[in-house]
N, C-alpha and C positions, 0 to 999 in steps of 0.2 A: 365150687368154691376146692382148692386143695388139700386135701386130707393130708395133712406129714405121714400116716398111721399106712394110707396104700399102696399094697403092693407095685401098684404102678404110676409113672414119676410121668409128669405133662415132659416135651421136646423142649429141651435145652441149646439156644443159642450156641451156635459154630464160637469154635474159641479166637480172640482178638489179636493180632499176633502183632507187636511192637516192633517196626524194628529203626535199627537207627542209623542215619545217616549217617558217611566217614564222607572228609575230602582229601581230599591224598592233592593237594595244590601245597603243603606248608614243605613233604614230602620227597613232596618232585624238587622244588628248589631246596631242598636240606638236600637229594642227588647230585643237583646242578652242581652244590659250590664242593660236595668230596672230588666229584671231577678233576674238577680245577683244582686241587690241593694232589690226591693222590686218585689215580686212573680206579688202582683193586677197589680199595673200600668203595667209592662211590656204585663200581660198577655189582659189586655186591647190593649193598644199601637195592639198587636200581633192579635189582633181579628178583627181593627183598619187597618191595613195598611193590611190584607190576605180578607178586603175589596174593599177595594180601591184597588188590582192589583185582583184576581176577576171582576170589576168592567171595567178596564182597557182590560183585552181579552176575554173582548167580542166585550168592544170596538176596536181594531184591530185583535180580527184573530187570534193569540196565544202570549202566555205567555212574559210575560214582566221580563225581566232580574234581578235577584233573588227574584222569586217569589217558 
């Protein structure tokens, strides 16, 4: 049995990381609408969302939905 006053600790389980899935489908539709209304804001939104999707892909190891 484990004694809390003992200087030796039992092995601890590895930490569990929970990564929230994020969909970029709505952001892609918003970018498409912005491209139709005004080109420059659509281009800026496209660059921002693309970089965000790349960061999420690097974090979770696969392409997120809507990339």
